[in-house]
All heavy atoms as TSV, in Angstrom:
chain	resi	resn	atom	element	x	y	z
A	1	MET	N	N	-8.602	-1.614	-10.617
A	1	MET	CA	C	-8.613	-2.885	-11.283
A	1	MET	C	C	-7.523	-2.954	-12.342
A	1	MET	O	O	-6.925	-3.997	-12.522
A	1	MET	CB	C	-9.977	-3.140	-11.920
A	1	MET	CG	C	-11.058	-3.478	-10.918
A	1	MET	SD	S	-12.725	-3.736	-11.538
A	1	MET	CE	C	-12.551	-4.473	-13.081
A	2	ILE	N	N	-7.299	-1.853	-13.010
A	2	ILE	CA	C	-6.271	-1.832	-14.047
A	2	ILE	C	C	-4.886	-2.015	-13.435
A	2	ILE	O	O	-4.033	-2.712	-13.997
A	2	ILE	CB	C	-6.365	-0.527	-14.859
A	2	ILE	CG1	C	-7.684	-0.499	-15.627
A	2	ILE	CG2	C	-5.187	-0.368	-15.796
A	2	ILE	CD1	C	-7.980	0.803	-16.308
A	3	LEU	N	N	-4.673	-1.426	-12.265
A	3	LEU	CA	C	-3.383	-1.576	-11.583
A	3	LEU	C	C	-3.132	-3.035	-11.224
A	3	LEU	O	O	-2.025	-3.556	-11.405
A	3	LEU	CB	C	-3.349	-0.700	-10.330
A	3	LEU	CG	C	-2.076	-0.738	-9.502
A	3	LEU	CD1	C	-0.899	-0.229	-10.316
A	3	LEU	CD2	C	-2.249	0.087	-8.250
A	4	GLY	N	N	-4.153	-3.715	-10.739
A	4	GLY	CA	C	-4.013	-5.132	-10.400
A	4	GLY	C	C	-3.731	-5.995	-11.613
A	4	GLY	O	O	-2.886	-6.895	-11.570
A	5	ALA	N	N	-4.437	-5.726	-12.717
A	5	ALA	CA	C	-4.206	-6.497	-13.936
A	5	ALA	C	C	-2.802	-6.249	-14.481
A	5	ALA	O	O	-2.118	-7.182	-14.919
A	5	ALA	CB	C	-5.254	-6.128	-14.979
A	6	THR	N	N	-2.363	-5.000	-14.423
A	6	THR	CA	C	-1.012	-4.670	-14.890
A	6	THR	C	C	0.046	-5.371	-14.043
A	6	THR	O	O	1.014	-5.924	-14.576
A	6	THR	CB	C	-0.790	-3.145	-14.853
A	6	THR	OG1	O	-1.810	-2.522	-15.624
A	6	THR	CG2	C	0.561	-2.776	-15.402
A	7	LEU	N	N	-0.150	-5.357	-12.744
A	7	LEU	CA	C	0.794	-6.024	-11.848
A	7	LEU	C	C	0.841	-7.523	-12.126
A	7	LEU	O	O	1.919	-8.128	-12.175
A	7	LEU	CB	C	0.397	-5.761	-10.389
A	7	LEU	CG	C	1.310	-6.306	-9.314
A	7	LEU	CD1	C	2.700	-5.696	-9.428
A	7	LEU	CD2	C	0.724	-6.033	-7.946
A	8	GLY	N	N	-0.313	-8.133	-12.348
A	8	GLY	CA	C	-0.359	-9.560	-12.659
A	8	GLY	C	C	0.352	-9.897	-13.957
A	8	GLY	O	O	1.092	-10.881	-14.040
A	9	VAL	N	N	0.137	-9.083	-14.972
A	9	VAL	CA	C	0.795	-9.321	-16.266
A	9	VAL	C	C	2.300	-9.150	-16.139
A	9	VAL	O	O	3.078	-9.947	-16.682
A	9	VAL	CB	C	0.222	-8.376	-17.342
A	9	VAL	CG1	C	1.061	-8.379	-18.596
A	9	VAL	CG2	C	-1.213	-8.754	-17.659
A	10	LEU	N	N	2.741	-8.134	-15.406
A	10	LEU	CA	C	4.186	-7.926	-15.235
A	10	LEU	C	C	4.836	-9.092	-14.485
A	10	LEU	O	O	5.944	-9.514	-14.833
A	10	LEU	CB	C	4.433	-6.605	-14.504
A	10	LEU	CG	C	4.146	-5.341	-15.320
A	10	LEU	CD1	C	4.324	-4.099	-14.445
A	10	LEU	CD2	C	5.041	-5.276	-16.529
A	11	VAL	N	N	4.163	-9.611	-13.473
A	11	VAL	CA	C	4.720	-10.755	-12.744
A	11	VAL	C	C	4.778	-11.983	-13.642
A	11	VAL	O	O	5.762	-12.729	-13.635
A	11	VAL	CB	C	3.887	-11.043	-11.466
A	11	VAL	CG1	C	4.262	-12.362	-10.848
A	11	VAL	CG2	C	4.089	-9.924	-10.468
A	12	ALA	N	N	3.730	-12.194	-14.433
A	12	ALA	CA	C	3.739	-13.336	-15.345
A	12	ALA	C	C	4.871	-13.216	-16.362
A	12	ALA	O	O	5.561	-14.203	-16.647
A	12	ALA	CB	C	2.391	-13.440	-16.046
A	13	LEU	N	N	5.074	-12.017	-16.897
A	13	LEU	CA	C	6.181	-11.822	-17.843
A	13	LEU	C	C	7.534	-12.023	-17.168
A	13	LEU	O	O	8.452	-12.598	-17.762
A	13	LEU	CB	C	6.108	-10.423	-18.455
A	13	LEU	CG	C	4.990	-10.189	-19.466
A	13	LEU	CD1	C	4.958	-8.722	-19.889
A	13	LEU	CD2	C	5.169	-11.091	-20.665
A	14	ALA	N	N	7.667	-11.568	-15.935
A	14	ALA	CA	C	8.927	-11.759	-15.210
A	14	ALA	C	C	9.187	-13.237	-14.961
A	14	ALA	O	O	10.340	-13.687	-15.012
A	14	ALA	CB	C	8.890	-10.992	-13.895
A	15	MET	N	N	8.111	-14.006	-14.719
A	15	MET	CA	C	8.291	-15.440	-14.515
A	15	MET	C	C	8.716	-16.128	-15.810
A	15	MET	O	O	9.548	-17.043	-15.795
A	15	MET	CB	C	6.998	-16.058	-13.979
A	15	MET	CG	C	6.699	-15.666	-12.538
A	15	MET	SD	S	5.093	-16.216	-11.957
A	15	MET	CE	C	5.274	-17.978	-12.033
A	16	VAL	N	N	8.167	-15.693	-16.935
A	16	VAL	CA	C	8.513	-16.298	-18.221
A	16	VAL	C	C	9.960	-15.976	-18.594
A	16	VAL	O	O	10.691	-16.833	-19.092
A	16	VAL	CB	C	7.536	-15.808	-19.318
A	16	VAL	CG1	C	8.030	-16.182	-20.709
A	16	VAL	CG2	C	6.155	-16.379	-19.075
A	17	VAL	N	N	10.397	-14.746	-18.320
A	17	VAL	CA	C	11.745	-14.314	-18.688
A	17	VAL	C	C	12.769	-14.722	-17.623
A	17	VAL	O	O	13.964	-14.575	-17.824
A	17	VAL	CB	C	11.758	-12.783	-18.926
A	17	VAL	CG1	C	13.113	-12.278	-19.345
A	17	VAL	CG2	C	10.739	-12.413	-19.974
A	18	HIS	N	N	12.299	-15.258	-16.514
A	18	HIS	CA	C	13.144	-15.684	-15.397
A	18	HIS	C	C	13.853	-14.517	-14.719
A	18	HIS	O	O	15.034	-14.591	-14.373
A	18	HIS	CB	C	14.177	-16.728	-15.834
A	18	HIS	CG	C	13.568	-17.957	-16.403
A	18	HIS	ND1	N	12.851	-18.851	-15.649
A	18	HIS	CD2	C	13.534	-18.445	-17.668
A	18	HIS	CE1	C	12.419	-19.842	-16.410
A	18	HIS	NE2	N	12.819	-19.609	-17.656
A	19	LEU	N	N	13.126	-13.406	-14.574
A	19	LEU	CA	C	13.663	-12.276	-13.828
A	19	LEU	C	C	13.341	-12.463	-12.346
A	19	LEU	O	O	12.285	-12.949	-11.991
A	19	LEU	CB	C	13.059	-10.955	-14.309
A	19	LEU	CG	C	13.408	-10.519	-15.718
A	19	LEU	CD1	C	12.649	-9.252	-16.063
A	19	LEU	CD2	C	14.890	-10.282	-15.845
A	20	GLY	N	N	14.239	-12.060	-11.510
A	20	GLY	CA	C	14.021	-12.165	-10.076
A	20	GLY	C	C	15.155	-11.508	-9.329
A	20	GLY	O	O	16.116	-11.025	-9.923
A	21	PRO	N	N	15.037	-11.482	-7.999
A	21	PRO	CA	C	16.087	-10.833	-7.220
A	21	PRO	C	C	17.387	-11.631	-7.164
A	21	PRO	O	O	18.337	-11.210	-6.534
A	21	PRO	CB	C	15.462	-10.687	-5.833
A	21	PRO	CG	C	14.352	-11.663	-5.778
A	21	PRO	CD	C	13.892	-11.874	-7.176
A	22	GLY	N	N	17.461	-12.787	-7.834
A	22	GLY	CA	C	18.698	-13.551	-7.864
A	22	GLY	C	C	18.883	-14.455	-6.656
A	22	GLY	O	O	19.984	-14.920	-6.400
A	23	THR	N	N	17.810	-14.701	-5.935
A	23	THR	CA	C	17.895	-15.584	-4.777
A	23	THR	C	C	17.439	-16.984	-5.178
A	23	THR	O	O	17.310	-17.300	-6.362
A	23	THR	CB	C	17.013	-15.041	-3.635
A	23	THR	OG1	O	15.671	-14.901	-4.101
A	23	THR	CG2	C	17.513	-13.697	-3.167
A	24	SER	N	N	17.170	-17.779	-4.210
A	24	SER	CA	C	16.745	-19.151	-4.443
A	24	SER	C	C	15.448	-19.192	-5.248
A	24	SER	O	O	14.620	-18.288	-5.176
A	24	SER	CB	C	16.535	-19.835	-3.088
A	24	SER	OG	O	15.843	-21.050	-3.249
A	25	TRP	N	N	15.255	-20.268	-6.000
A	25	TRP	CA	C	14.044	-20.407	-6.802
A	25	TRP	C	C	12.811	-20.451	-5.915
A	25	TRP	O	O	11.740	-19.986	-6.301
A	25	TRP	CB	C	14.119	-21.646	-7.684
A	25	TRP	CG	C	14.169	-22.936	-6.900
A	25	TRP	CD1	C	15.290	-23.561	-6.435
A	25	TRP	CD2	C	13.059	-23.713	-6.491
A	25	TRP	NE1	N	14.934	-24.696	-5.750
A	25	TRP	CE2	C	13.568	-24.821	-5.766
A	25	TRP	CE3	C	11.690	-23.603	-6.643
A	25	TRP	CZ2	C	12.757	-25.790	-5.222
A	25	TRP	CZ3	C	10.873	-24.584	-6.093
A	25	TRP	CH2	C	11.407	-25.659	-5.389
A	26	LEU	N	N	12.953	-20.987	-4.712
A	26	LEU	CA	C	11.821	-21.087	-3.797
A	26	LEU	C	C	11.363	-19.694	-3.344
A	26	LEU	O	O	10.163	-19.409	-3.280
A	26	LEU	CB	C	12.213	-21.943	-2.587
A	26	LEU	CG	C	11.110	-22.288	-1.607
A	26	LEU	CD1	C	9.994	-23.039	-2.304
A	26	LEU	CD2	C	11.654	-23.114	-0.469
A	27	ILE	N	N	12.319	-18.825	-3.095
A	27	ILE	CA	C	11.974	-17.445	-2.696
A	27	ILE	C	C	11.359	-16.703	-3.873
A	27	ILE	O	O	10.407	-15.934	-3.704
A	27	ILE	CB	C	13.221	-16.720	-2.149
A	27	ILE	CG1	C	13.642	-17.370	-0.829
A	27	ILE	CG2	C	12.954	-15.243	-1.952
A	27	ILE	CD1	C	14.923	-16.856	-0.262
A	28	ASN	N	N	11.866	-16.948	-5.081
A	28	ASN	CA	C	11.280	-16.311	-6.262
A	28	ASN	C	C	9.827	-16.743	-6.465
A	28	ASN	O	O	8.969	-15.922	-6.790
A	28	ASN	CB	C	12.098	-16.642	-7.511
A	28	ASN	CG	C	13.411	-15.907	-7.542
A	28	ASN	OD1	O	13.585	-14.901	-6.867
A	28	ASN	ND2	N	14.352	-16.423	-8.315
A	29	ILE	N	N	9.549	-18.020	-6.274
A	29	ILE	CA	C	8.173	-18.519	-6.400
A	29	ILE	C	C	7.289	-17.892	-5.335
A	29	ILE	O	O	6.156	-17.468	-5.611
A	29	ILE	CB	C	8.137	-20.055	-6.293
A	29	ILE	CG1	C	8.897	-20.698	-7.442
A	29	ILE	CG2	C	6.712	-20.568	-6.233
A	29	ILE	CD1	C	8.196	-20.644	-8.763
A	30	ALA	N	N	7.782	-17.812	-4.101
A	30	ALA	CA	C	6.999	-17.219	-3.010
A	30	ALA	C	C	6.701	-15.742	-3.281
A	30	ALA	O	O	5.570	-15.281	-3.069
A	30	ALA	CB	C	7.742	-17.377	-1.688
A	31	LEU	N	N	7.694	-15.006	-3.764
A	31	LEU	CA	C	7.473	-13.606	-4.086
A	31	LEU	C	C	6.478	-13.445	-5.238
A	31	LEU	O	O	5.635	-12.546	-5.214
A	31	LEU	CB	C	8.799	-12.928	-4.444
A	31	LEU	CG	C	9.761	-12.684	-3.279
A	31	LEU	CD1	C	11.085	-12.152	-3.805
A	31	LEU	CD2	C	9.155	-11.721	-2.283
A	32	ALA	N	N	6.557	-14.312	-6.229
A	32	ALA	CA	C	5.613	-14.245	-7.345
A	32	ALA	C	C	4.198	-14.532	-6.869
A	32	ALA	O	O	3.247	-13.844	-7.266
A	32	ALA	CB	C	6.021	-15.233	-8.431
A	33	LYS	N	N	4.040	-15.520	-5.995
A	33	LYS	CA	C	2.704	-15.833	-5.484
A	33	LYS	C	C	2.154	-14.689	-4.643
A	33	LYS	O	O	0.972	-14.338	-4.772
A	33	LYS	CB	C	2.743	-17.118	-4.657
A	33	LYS	CG	C	2.855	-18.356	-5.488
A	33	LYS	CD	C	2.774	-19.597	-4.622
A	33	LYS	CE	C	2.819	-20.842	-5.481
A	33	LYS	NZ	N	2.620	-22.061	-4.693
A	34	LEU	N	N	2.977	-14.111	-3.802
A	34	LEU	CA	C	2.519	-12.983	-2.992
A	34	LEU	C	C	2.134	-11.788	-3.866
A	34	LEU	O	O	1.143	-11.101	-3.602
A	34	LEU	CB	C	3.601	-12.581	-1.992
A	34	LEU	CG	C	3.807	-13.528	-0.811
A	34	LEU	CD1	C	5.010	-13.091	0.008
A	34	LEU	CD2	C	2.568	-13.576	0.049
A	35	THR	N	N	2.903	-11.554	-4.920
A	35	THR	CA	C	2.591	-10.450	-5.818
A	35	THR	C	C	1.304	-10.709	-6.580
A	35	THR	O	O	0.489	-9.801	-6.767
A	35	THR	CB	C	3.754	-10.220	-6.796
A	35	THR	OG1	O	4.967	-10.079	-6.062
A	35	THR	CG2	C	3.538	-8.980	-7.622
A	36	LEU	N	N	1.078	-11.939	-7.013
A	36	LEU	CA	C	-0.163	-12.262	-7.708
A	36	LEU	C	C	-1.366	-12.167	-6.764
A	36	LEU	O	O	-2.449	-11.748	-7.172
A	36	LEU	CB	C	-0.072	-13.641	-8.342
A	36	LEU	CG	C	0.873	-13.729	-9.545
A	36	LEU	CD1	C	0.994	-15.171	-10.041
A	36	LEU	CD2	C	0.393	-12.834	-10.664
A	37	ILE	N	N	-1.198	-12.532	-5.501
A	37	ILE	CA	C	-2.270	-12.354	-4.522
A	37	ILE	C	C	-2.565	-10.872	-4.331
A	37	ILE	O	O	-3.728	-10.453	-4.250
A	37	ILE	CB	C	-1.896	-13.041	-3.184
A	37	ILE	CG1	C	-1.925	-14.560	-3.357
A	37	ILE	CG2	C	-2.824	-12.604	-2.058
A	37	ILE	CD1	C	-1.355	-15.319	-2.185
A	38	ALA	N	N	-1.521	-10.060	-4.272
A	38	ALA	CA	C	-1.716	-8.614	-4.150
A	38	ALA	C	C	-2.427	-8.058	-5.386
A	38	ALA	O	O	-3.297	-7.192	-5.265
A	38	ALA	CB	C	-0.364	-7.922	-3.957
A	39	ALA	N	N	-2.078	-8.562	-6.564
A	39	ALA	CA	C	-2.751	-8.108	-7.785
A	39	ALA	C	C	-4.229	-8.474	-7.749
A	39	ALA	O	O	-5.093	-7.677	-8.123
A	39	ALA	CB	C	-2.085	-8.722	-9.014
A	40	GLY	N	N	-4.535	-9.663	-7.270
A	40	GLY	CA	C	-5.939	-10.064	-7.124
A	40	GLY	C	C	-6.671	-9.189	-6.130
A	40	GLY	O	O	-7.842	-8.842	-6.333
A	41	GLY	N	N	-5.990	-8.814	-5.053
A	41	GLY	CA	C	-6.596	-7.918	-4.072
A	41	GLY	C	C	-6.873	-6.550	-4.650
A	41	GLY	O	O	-7.918	-5.949	-4.376
A	42	LEU	N	N	-5.957	-6.046	-5.468
A	42	LEU	CA	C	-6.177	-4.752	-6.121
A	42	LEU	C	C	-7.352	-4.819	-7.094
A	42	LEU	O	O	-8.171	-3.901	-7.163
A	42	LEU	CB	C	-4.914	-4.300	-6.851
A	42	LEU	CG	C	-3.767	-3.813	-5.977
A	42	LEU	CD1	C	-2.513	-3.634	-6.831
A	42	LEU	CD2	C	-4.140	-2.517	-5.299
A	43	MET	N	N	-7.449	-5.910	-7.822
A	43	MET	CA	C	-8.554	-6.058	-8.759
A	43	MET	C	C	-9.878	-6.188	-8.016
A	43	MET	O	O	-10.891	-5.598	-8.414
A	43	MET	CB	C	-8.316	-7.259	-9.671
A	43	MET	CG	C	-7.165	-7.065	-10.619
A	43	MET	SD	S	-6.818	-8.499	-11.616
A	43	MET	CE	C	-8.205	-8.479	-12.716
A	44	GLY	N	N	-9.888	-6.952	-6.941
A	44	GLY	CA	C	-11.101	-7.088	-6.128
A	44	GLY	C	C	-11.504	-5.773	-5.490
A	44	GLY	O	O	-12.688	-5.426	-5.456
A	45	GLY	N	N	-10.530	-5.038	-4.986
A	45	GLY	CA	C	-10.815	-3.737	-4.393
A	45	GLY	C	C	-11.385	-2.762	-5.399
A	45	GLY	O	O	-12.309	-2.001	-5.105
A	46	GLY	N	N	-10.854	-2.790	-6.608
A	46	GLY	CA	C	-11.381	-1.935	-7.670
A	46	GLY	C	C	-12.803	-2.321	-8.050
A	46	GLY	O	O	-13.658	-1.457	-8.283
A	47	ALA	N	N	-13.081	-3.619	-8.085
A	47	ALA	CA	C	-14.435	-4.072	-8.412
A	47	ALA	C	C	-15.428	-3.642	-7.341
A	47	ALA	O	O	-16.540	-3.222	-7.645
A	47	ALA	CB	C	-14.449	-5.585	-8.586
A	48	VAL	N	N	-15.025	-3.752	-6.075
A	48	VAL	CA	C	-15.900	-3.327	-4.980
A	48	VAL	C	C	-16.142	-1.821	-5.044
A	48	VAL	O	O	-17.270	-1.353	-4.850
A	48	VAL	CB	C	-15.301	-3.740	-3.614
A	48	VAL	CG1	C	-16.024	-3.084	-2.462
A	48	VAL	CG2	C	-15.343	-5.248	-3.458
A	49	ALA	N	N	-15.104	-1.061	-5.323
A	49	ALA	CA	C	-15.260	0.392	-5.409
A	49	ALA	C	C	-16.206	0.779	-6.542
A	49	ALA	O	O	-17.057	1.662	-6.374
A	49	ALA	CB	C	-13.893	1.051	-5.618
A	50	ILE	N	N	-16.091	0.122	-7.684
A	50	ILE	CA	C	-16.995	0.404	-8.803
A	50	ILE	C	C	-18.419	0.009	-8.444
A	50	ILE	O	O	-19.378	0.726	-8.737
A	50	ILE	CB	C	-16.512	-0.318	-10.074
A	50	ILE	CG1	C	-15.227	0.328	-10.567
A	50	ILE	CG2	C	-17.573	-0.305	-11.163
A	50	ILE	CD1	C	-14.565	-0.414	-11.694
A	51	ARG	N	N	-18.571	-1.121	-7.771
A	51	ARG	CA	C	-19.913	-1.577	-7.374
A	51	ARG	C	C	-20.551	-0.590	-6.398
A	51	ARG	O	O	-21.726	-0.249	-6.526
A	51	ARG	CB	C	-19.805	-2.959	-6.757
A	51	ARG	CG	C	-21.007	-3.439	-6.057
A	51	ARG	CD	C	-21.734	-4.434	-6.852
A	51	ARG	NE	N	-22.903	-4.849	-6.088
A	51	ARG	CZ	C	-23.806	-5.627	-6.551
A	51	ARG	NH1	N	-23.674	-6.076	-7.763
A	51	ARG	NH2	N	-24.835	-5.968	-5.851
A	52	LEU	N	N	-19.785	-0.135	-5.416
A	52	LEU	CA	C	-20.322	0.820	-4.445
A	52	LEU	C	C	-20.685	2.140	-5.109
A	52	LEU	O	O	-21.690	2.766	-4.766
A	52	LEU	CB	C	-19.328	1.044	-3.314
A	52	LEU	CG	C	-19.147	-0.123	-2.344
A	52	LEU	CD1	C	-18.045	0.185	-1.349
A	52	LEU	CD2	C	-20.436	-0.447	-1.633
A	53	ASP	N	N	-19.874	2.572	-6.071
A	53	ASP	CA	C	-20.164	3.815	-6.772
A	53	ASP	C	C	-21.453	3.691	-7.586
A	53	ASP	O	O	-22.285	4.597	-7.580
A	53	ASP	CB	C	-18.999	4.194	-7.680
A	53	ASP	CG	C	-19.226	5.510	-8.392
A	53	ASP	OD1	O	-19.544	6.507	-7.705
A	53	ASP	OD2	O	-19.100	5.537	-9.627
A	54	SER	N	N	-21.619	2.577	-8.276
A	54	SER	CA	C	-22.835	2.418	-9.080
A	54	SER	C	C	-24.061	2.268	-8.192
A	54	SER	O	O	-25.148	2.728	-8.542
A	54	SER	CB	C	-22.710	1.227	-10.029
A	54	SER	OG	O	-22.642	0.027	-9.301
A	55	ARG	N	N	-23.906	1.657	-7.027
A	55	ARG	CA	C	-25.021	1.537	-6.087
A	55	ARG	C	C	-25.420	2.912	-5.565
A	55	ARG	O	O	-26.601	3.221	-5.445
A	55	ARG	CB	C	-24.647	0.625	-4.925
A	55	ARG	CG	C	-25.787	0.437	-3.945
A	55	ARG	CD	C	-25.379	-0.406	-2.776
A	55	ARG	NE	N	-25.092	-1.763	-3.224
A	55	ARG	CZ	C	-24.667	-2.723	-2.424
A	55	ARG	NH1	N	-24.453	-2.463	-1.146
A	55	ARG	NH2	N	-24.434	-3.924	-2.879
A	56	GLU	N	N	-24.430	3.738	-5.263
A	56	GLU	CA	C	-24.708	5.090	-4.764
A	56	GLU	C	C	-25.401	5.918	-5.844
A	56	GLU	O	O	-26.318	6.679	-5.553
A	56	GLU	CB	C	-23.411	5.757	-4.324
A	56	GLU	CG	C	-23.593	7.113	-3.677
A	56	GLU	CD	C	-24.336	7.038	-2.358
A	56	GLU	OE1	O	-24.196	6.029	-1.652
A	56	GLU	OE2	O	-25.072	7.987	-2.055
A	57	ARG	N	N	-24.970	5.774	-7.085
A	57	ARG	CA	C	-25.592	6.530	-8.174
A	57	ARG	C	C	-27.014	6.070	-8.442
A	57	ARG	O	O	-27.860	6.859	-8.848
A	57	ARG	CB	C	-24.773	6.414	-9.445
A	57	ARG	CG	C	-23.486	7.186	-9.377
A	57	ARG	CD	C	-22.746	7.098	-10.664
A	57	ARG	NE	N	-21.454	7.748	-10.518
A	57	ARG	CZ	C	-20.740	8.145	-11.539
A	57	ARG	NH1	N	-21.172	7.967	-12.769
A	57	ARG	NH2	N	-19.586	8.714	-11.347
A	58	SER	N	N	-27.292	4.781	-8.254
A	58	SER	CA	C	-28.640	4.289	-8.520
A	58	SER	C	C	-29.629	4.738	-7.443
A	58	SER	O	O	-30.827	4.768	-7.691
A	58	SER	CB	C	-28.644	2.766	-8.622
A	58	SER	OG	O	-28.373	2.188	-7.363
A	59	LYS	N	N	-29.135	5.097	-6.257
A	59	LYS	CA	C	-30.009	5.574	-5.192
A	59	LYS	C	C	-30.460	7.009	-5.417
A	59	LYS	O	O	-31.476	7.424	-4.881
A	59	LYS	CB	C	-29.300	5.492	-3.838
A	59	LYS	CG	C	-29.153	4.090	-3.317
A	59	LYS	CD	C	-28.487	4.115	-1.957
A	59	LYS	CE	C	-28.297	2.720	-1.416
A	59	LYS	NZ	N	-27.627	2.732	-0.118
A	60	GLN	N	N	-29.713	7.769	-6.189
A	60	GLN	CA	C	-30.057	9.164	-6.425
A	60	GLN	C	C	-31.246	9.253	-7.378
A	60	GLN	O	O	-31.347	8.509	-8.345
A	60	GLN	CB	C	-28.868	9.911	-7.020
A	60	GLN	CG	C	-27.682	9.990	-6.096
A	60	GLN	CD	C	-26.472	10.601	-6.786
A	60	GLN	OE1	O	-26.472	10.798	-7.977
A	60	GLN	NE2	N	-25.447	10.875	-6.002
A	61	LEU	N	N	-32.140	10.163	-7.082
A	61	LEU	CA	C	-33.281	10.375	-7.956
A	61	LEU	C	C	-32.831	11.112	-9.214
A	61	LEU	O	O	-31.980	11.984	-9.153
A	61	LEU	CB	C	-34.353	11.189	-7.234
A	61	LEU	CG	C	-35.011	10.499	-6.045
A	61	LEU	CD1	C	-35.952	11.465	-5.349
A	61	LEU	CD2	C	-35.753	9.266	-6.503
A	62	PRO	N	N	-33.414	10.770	-10.357
A	62	PRO	CA	C	-33.017	11.473	-11.587
A	62	PRO	C	C	-33.487	12.923	-11.552
A	62	PRO	O	O	-34.567	13.231	-11.048
A	62	PRO	CB	C	-33.705	10.693	-12.686
A	62	PRO	CG	C	-34.784	9.926	-12.029
A	62	PRO	CD	C	-34.364	9.714	-10.595
A	63	ASP	N	N	-32.677	13.767	-12.096
A	63	ASP	CA	C	-32.992	15.181	-12.167
A	63	ASP	C	C	-33.961	15.406	-13.330
A	63	ASP	O	O	-33.842	14.800	-14.384
A	63	ASP	CB	C	-31.699	15.976	-12.382
A	63	ASP	CG	C	-31.905	17.474	-12.290
A	63	ASP	OD1	O	-32.992	17.899	-11.845
A	63	ASP	OD2	O	-30.979	18.207	-12.657
A	64	LYS	N	N	-34.945	16.278	-13.144
A	64	LYS	CA	C	-35.928	16.519	-14.200
A	64	LYS	C	C	-35.312	17.191	-15.412
A	64	LYS	O	O	-35.844	17.100	-16.515
A	64	LYS	CB	C	-37.083	17.363	-13.656
A	64	LYS	CG	C	-37.925	16.612	-12.684
A	64	LYS	CD	C	-39.154	17.387	-12.295
A	64	LYS	CE	C	-39.941	16.527	-11.308
A	64	LYS	NZ	N	-41.255	17.061	-11.065
A	65	THR	N	N	-34.182	17.847	-15.221
A	65	THR	CA	C	-33.525	18.491	-16.362
A	65	THR	C	C	-32.579	17.545	-17.082
A	65	THR	O	O	-32.032	17.893	-18.113
A	65	THR	CB	C	-32.737	19.725	-15.886
A	65	THR	OG1	O	-31.751	19.314	-14.945
A	65	THR	CG2	C	-33.662	20.749	-15.248
A	66	ASP	N	N	-32.418	16.342	-16.531
A	66	ASP	CA	C	-31.519	15.360	-17.150
A	66	ASP	C	C	-32.186	14.782	-18.392
A	66	ASP	O	O	-33.268	14.227	-18.340
A	66	ASP	CB	C	-31.189	14.243	-16.152
A	66	ASP	CG	C	-30.127	13.313	-16.670
A	66	ASP	OD1	O	-29.478	13.643	-17.679
A	66	ASP	OD2	O	-29.952	12.242	-16.057
A	67	LYS	N	N	-31.558	14.915	-19.534
A	67	LYS	CA	C	-32.132	14.455	-20.796
A	67	LYS	C	C	-32.107	12.931	-20.908
A	67	LYS	O	O	-32.850	12.355	-21.692
A	67	LYS	CB	C	-31.372	15.088	-21.952
A	67	LYS	CG	C	-31.596	16.572	-22.071
A	67	LYS	CD	C	-30.842	17.121	-23.255
A	67	LYS	CE	C	-31.114	18.570	-23.533
A	67	LYS	NZ	N	-30.935	19.499	-22.504
A	68	ASN	N	N	-31.232	12.251	-20.151
A	68	ASN	CA	C	-31.129	10.809	-20.224
A	68	ASN	C	C	-32.096	10.094	-19.308
A	68	ASN	O	O	-32.242	8.882	-19.392
A	68	ASN	CB	C	-29.702	10.352	-19.899
A	68	ASN	CG	C	-28.707	10.841	-20.929
A	68	ASN	OD1	O	-29.043	10.966	-22.100
A	68	ASN	ND2	N	-27.495	11.119	-20.512
A	69	SER	N	N	-32.773	10.804	-18.427
A	69	SER	CA	C	-33.687	10.163	-17.495
A	69	SER	C	C	-35.006	9.831	-18.183
A	69	SER	O	O	-35.459	10.522	-19.092
A	69	SER	CB	C	-33.941	11.056	-16.280
A	69	SER	OG	O	-34.622	12.209	-16.697
A	70	ILE	N	N	-35.598	8.734	-17.762
A	70	ILE	CA	C	-36.869	8.293	-18.326
A	70	ILE	C	C	-37.979	8.831	-17.438
A	70	ILE	O	O	-38.004	8.608	-16.234
A	70	ILE	CB	C	-36.927	6.751	-18.394
A	70	ILE	CG1	C	-35.828	6.244	-19.293
A	70	ILE	CG2	C	-38.295	6.312	-18.883
A	70	ILE	CD1	C	-35.698	4.738	-19.294
A	71	VAL	N	N	-38.918	9.562	-18.029
A	71	VAL	CA	C	-40.021	10.161	-17.253
A	71	VAL	C	C	-41.320	9.558	-17.669
A	71	VAL	O	O	-41.614	9.245	-18.734
A	71	VAL	CB	C	-40.058	11.701	-17.453
A	71	VAL	CG1	C	-41.208	12.312	-16.666
A	71	VAL	CG2	C	-38.739	12.295	-17.063
C-alpha cells in the first residue's frame, strides 16, 4: 500500500512540475492516468493482502501461554 501511495504522490508532483518524457501532452496525460491506475492497483493489492493476513490470524486459536489472549 505504501508503494502505491508513493507512486501516486510522485505522479501528482510530476504533473504539477510538468515533468514528462517530452512528448505530446496527450501522451503525458495517458501515461499519468495509467500510472495512477497502477498506483491504485498496488494500494488495493496491499489492502487485500493485509485483510487476508488478518483473517488467517483470526482463525488461529490463541496459545495458552500467550499473555495477550483472553481466557
